[in-house]
FIVO-296454 format. One record per residue: y, z, x of N, C-alpha, C, CB in turn; residue number from 1. Coordinates in Angstrom, 3 decimals. Atoms other than C-alpha are relative to their C-alpha. Glycine has a CB too. Layout:
<rs>
+----------+----------+----------+----------+----------+----------+----------+----------+----------+----------+----------+----------+-----+
:       nv :       nw :       nu :      cav :      caw :      cau :       cv :       cw :       cu :      cbv :      cbw :      cbu :  nr :
+----------+----------+----------+----------+----------+----------+----------+----------+----------+----------+----------+----------+-----+
:        Y :        Z :        X :        Y :        Z :        X :        Y :        Z :        X :        Y :        Z :        X : NUM :
...
+----------+----------+----------+----------+----------+----------+----------+----------+----------+----------+----------+----------+-----+
</rs>
This chain:
<rs>
+----------+----------+----------+----------+----------+----------+----------+----------+----------+----------+----------+----------+-----+
:       nv :       nw :       nu :      cav :      caw :      cau :       cv :       cw :       cu :      cbv :      cbw :      cbu :  nr :
+----------+----------+----------+----------+----------+----------+----------+----------+----------+----------+----------+----------+-----+
:   -0.464 :   -1.349 :    0.290 :  104.610 :   99.569 :  114.322 :    0.156 :    0.164 :   -1.511 :    1.339 :    0.295 :    0.730 :   1 :
:   -0.067 :   -0.262 :    1.434 :  104.294 :  101.058 :  110.851 :    1.384 :    0.515 :   -0.381 :   -1.082 :    1.014 :   -0.418 :   2 :
:   -1.278 :   -0.504 :    0.491 :  107.349 :  101.774 :  108.752 :   -0.082 :    1.515 :   -0.152 :    0.381 :   -0.670 :   -1.350 :   3 :
:    0.004 :   -1.454 :    0.171 :  108.352 :  105.438 :  108.692 :   -0.099 :    0.368 :   -1.479 :    1.267 :    0.619 :    0.620 :   4 :
:    0.145 :   -0.487 :    1.373 :  107.574 :  107.447 :  105.594 :    0.987 :    1.133 :   -0.243 :   -1.454 :    0.475 :   -0.273 :   5 :
:   -0.843 :   -1.154 :    0.322 :  109.789 :  109.932 :  103.761 :   -0.747 :    1.290 :    0.342 :    0.411 :   -0.014 :   -1.503 :   6 :
:    0.647 :   -1.274 :   -0.317 :  109.114 :  113.551 :  104.763 :   -0.896 :    0.474 :   -1.145 :    1.055 :    1.065 :    0.313 :   7 :
:    0.925 :   -0.539 :    0.985 :  106.087 :  114.965 :  102.971 :   -0.726 :   -1.041 :   -0.842 :    0.729 :    0.907 :   -0.895 :   8 :
:    0.643 :    1.075 :    0.766 :  104.871 :  111.570 :  101.692 :   -1.045 :   -0.673 :    0.886 :    1.055 :   -1.044 :   -0.511 :   9 :
:    1.063 :    0.669 :   -0.757 :  101.541 :  110.121 :  102.827 :    0.087 :   -1.505 :   -0.221 :   -1.401 :    0.531 :   -0.417 :  10 :
:    0.038 :    1.456 :    0.140 :  100.904 :  106.407 :  103.313 :   -0.590 :   -0.395 :   -1.360 :   -0.825 :   -0.631 :    1.147 :  11 :
:    0.628 :    0.289 :    1.288 :   98.697 :  106.460 :  100.218 :    0.973 :    0.240 :   -1.157 :   -1.259 :    0.859 :   -0.181 :  12 :
:   -0.982 :   -0.297 :    1.046 :  101.408 :  108.092 :   98.094 :    1.088 :   -1.067 :   -0.034 :    0.625 :    1.390 :    0.223 :  13 :
:   -1.039 :    1.028 :   -0.056 :  103.970 :  105.547 :   99.295 :   -0.510 :   -1.307 :   -0.583 :    0.475 :   -0.214 :    1.444 :  14 :
:    0.589 :    1.227 :    0.527 :  101.652 :  102.640 :   98.529 :   -0.108 :    0.067 :   -1.525 :   -1.388 :   -0.242 :    0.626 :  15 :
:    0.108 :   -0.182 :    1.454 :  101.052 :  104.045 :   95.026 :    1.374 :   -0.101 :   -0.660 :   -0.648 :    1.364 :   -0.329 :  16 :
:   -1.357 :    0.061 :    0.554 :  104.779 :  104.501 :   94.413 :    0.519 :   -1.428 :    0.000 :    0.950 :    0.907 :    0.797 :  17 :
:   -0.459 :    1.388 :   -0.061 :  105.559 :  100.960 :   95.567 :   -0.698 :   -0.861 :   -1.048 :   -0.239 :   -0.579 :    1.397 :  18 :
:    0.728 :    0.757 :    1.023 :  102.843 :   99.589 :   93.286 :    0.544 :    0.312 :   -1.399 :   -1.510 :    0.319 :    0.067 :  19 :
:   -0.590 :   -0.364 :    1.299 :  104.304 :  101.520 :   90.335 :    1.356 :   -0.685 :   -0.182 :    0.158 :    1.540 :   -0.116 :  20 :
:   -1.288 :    0.695 :    0.081 :  107.753 :  100.116 :   91.133 :   -0.212 :   -1.480 :   -0.303 :    0.792 :    0.168 :    1.315 :  21 :
:    0.296 :    1.422 :    0.266 :  106.246 :   96.605 :   91.193 :   -0.363 :   -0.222 :   -1.466 :   -1.152 :   -0.491 :    0.903 :  22 :
:    0.386 :    0.112 :    1.404 :  104.748 :   97.199 :   87.758 :    1.213 :    0.135 :   -0.918 :   -1.046 :    1.062 :   -0.350 :  23 :
:   -1.177 :   -0.249 :    0.837 :  108.091 :   98.402 :   86.399 :    1.018 :   -1.125 :    0.094 :    0.653 :    1.311 :    0.392 :  24 :
:   -1.087 :    0.979 :   -0.152 :  110.577 :   95.917 :   87.882 :   -0.481 :   -1.392 :    0.355 :    0.956 :    0.465 :    1.052 :  25 :
:    0.543 :    1.305 :   -0.380 :  108.273 :   93.072 :   88.941 :   -0.157 :   -0.114 :    1.506 :    0.895 :   -1.121 :   -0.517 :  26 :
:    0.309 :    0.127 :   -1.429 :  106.756 :   92.169 :   92.287 :    1.107 :   -0.669 :    0.797 :   -1.272 :   -0.776 :    0.178 :  27 :
:   -1.039 :    0.750 :   -0.724 :  109.588 :   89.809 :   93.189 :    1.216 :    0.847 :    0.352 :    0.443 :   -1.184 :   -0.823 :  28 :
:   -1.170 :   -0.857 :   -0.234 :  112.079 :   92.708 :   93.195 :   -0.288 :    1.217 :    0.872 :    0.550 :    0.463 :   -1.313 :  29 :
:    0.345 :   -1.114 :   -0.886 :  110.230 :   95.183 :   95.441 :   -0.285 :   -0.587 :    1.383 :   -1.243 :    0.818 :   -0.547 :  30 :
:    0.095 :    0.568 :   -1.337 :  110.670 :   94.399 :   99.125 :   -0.597 :    1.007 :    0.977 :    1.376 :   -0.456 :    0.486 :  31 :
:    0.613 :   -0.823 :   -1.038 :  108.501 :   95.779 :  101.925 :   -0.227 :   -0.868 :    1.237 :   -1.344 :    0.633 :   -0.498 :  32 :
:    0.350 :    0.682 :   -1.242 :  107.468 :   94.840 :  105.456 :    1.162 :   -0.833 :    0.536 :   -1.218 :   -0.887 :   -0.216 :  33 :
:   -1.015 :    0.851 :   -0.615 :  109.419 :   91.879 :  106.865 :    1.232 :   -0.186 :   -0.885 :   -0.594 :   -1.347 :    0.326 :  34 :
:   -1.122 :    0.208 :    0.920 :  111.591 :   91.568 :  103.756 :    1.020 :    1.133 :    0.047 :   -0.516 :   -0.152 :   -1.412 :  35 :
:   -0.906 :   -1.145 :   -0.076 :  113.116 :   95.007 :  104.382 :    0.932 :   -0.116 :    1.209 :   -0.801 :    1.310 :    0.072 :  36 :
:   -0.767 :    0.092 :   -1.242 :  114.417 :   94.049 :  107.836 :    1.447 :   -0.414 :   -0.268 :   -0.662 :   -0.996 :    0.957 :  37 :
:   -1.364 :    0.460 :    0.275 :  117.454 :   92.274 :  106.361 :    0.878 :    1.105 :   -0.584 :   -0.032 :   -1.183 :   -0.954 :  38 :
:   -0.765 :   -1.117 :    0.555 :  118.500 :   95.580 :  104.743 :    0.313 :    1.072 :    1.041 :   -0.759 :    0.620 :   -1.152 :  39 :
:   -0.227 :   -0.998 :   -1.039 :  118.488 :   97.529 :  108.002 :    1.327 :   -0.258 :    0.697 :   -1.149 :   -0.006 :    1.019 :  40 :
:   -1.303 :    0.082 :   -0.652 :  121.823 :   98.249 :  109.616 :   -0.183 :   -0.027 :    1.513 :    0.900 :    1.188 :   -0.418 :  41 :
:    0.199 :    0.072 :   -1.451 :  121.752 :   97.011 :  113.226 :    0.996 :    0.860 :    0.780 :    0.108 :   -1.437 :    0.461 :  42 :
:   -1.040 :   -0.780 :   -0.675 :  124.841 :   99.137 :  114.021 :   -0.089 :    1.495 :   -0.296 :    1.361 :   -0.509 :   -0.404 :  43 :
:    0.140 :   -1.413 :    0.329 :  123.521 :  102.476 :  112.790 :   -0.013 :    0.860 :    1.262 :   -1.275 :    0.232 :   -0.810 :  44 :
:   -0.074 :   -0.921 :   -1.135 :  124.152 :  105.421 :  115.072 :   -1.278 :    0.827 :    0.099 :    1.227 :    0.924 :   -0.130 :  45 :
:    1.203 :   -0.818 :    0.019 :  121.046 :  107.332 :  114.044 :   -1.145 :   -0.757 :   -0.647 :    0.252 :    1.315 :   -0.737 :  46 :
:    1.181 :    0.621 :    0.604 :  117.512 :  106.292 :  113.142 :   -0.684 :    0.959 :   -0.961 :   -0.986 :   -0.451 :    1.084 :  47 :
:    0.606 :   -1.000 :    0.875 :  116.938 :  109.277 :  110.877 :   -0.384 :   -0.558 :   -1.359 :    0.939 :    1.153 :   -0.183 :  48 :
:    0.294 :    0.568 :    1.318 :  116.995 :  107.173 :  107.705 :   -0.287 :   -1.488 :    0.145 :    1.180 :    0.236 :   -0.986 :  49 :
:    0.422 :    1.394 :   -0.089 :  115.030 :  103.954 :  107.802 :   -0.771 :   -0.313 :   -1.257 :   -0.859 :   -0.273 :    1.278 :  50 :
:    0.636 :    0.363 :    1.258 :  113.954 :  102.181 :  104.650 :   -1.423 :   -0.460 :    0.200 :    0.787 :   -1.074 :   -0.691 :  51 :
:    1.375 :    0.476 :    0.038 :  110.275 :  101.721 :  103.964 :   -0.115 :   -1.137 :   -0.996 :   -0.969 :    1.140 :   -0.363 :  52 :
:   -0.005 :    1.037 :    1.024 :  110.991 :   99.573 :  100.922 :    1.312 :   -0.030 :   -0.728 :   -1.129 :    0.208 :   -0.981 :  53 :
:   -1.221 :    0.149 :    0.791 :  113.758 :   98.312 :   98.687 :   -0.355 :   -0.613 :   -1.331 :    1.052 :   -0.862 :    0.738 :  54 :
:    0.171 :    0.604 :    1.316 :  114.058 :   97.382 :   95.011 :    1.321 :   -0.590 :   -0.427 :   -0.508 :    1.032 :   -1.041 :  55 :
:   -1.200 :    0.590 :    0.582 :  116.501 :   95.140 :   93.225 :   -0.206 :   -0.073 :   -1.503 :    0.301 :   -1.416 :    0.604 :  56 :
:    0.135 :    0.072 :    1.460 :  117.255 :   95.132 :   89.504 :   -0.306 :   -1.412 :   -0.475 :    1.270 :    0.499 :   -0.672 :  57 :
+----------+----------+----------+----------+----------+----------+----------+----------+----------+----------+----------+----------+-----+
</rs>
């Protein structure tokens, strides 16, 4: 199952944004796919907001 995208954002736009973030902060600080799972709240009441990616400083 693919990660959900923000409203109005295509998969291509998201991939481009994530690549730009990698260029800015470094690849080791941009998390996607399996690495994002640890940031998901298993006790959330709603699934309206699910992260596609995360960045760390």
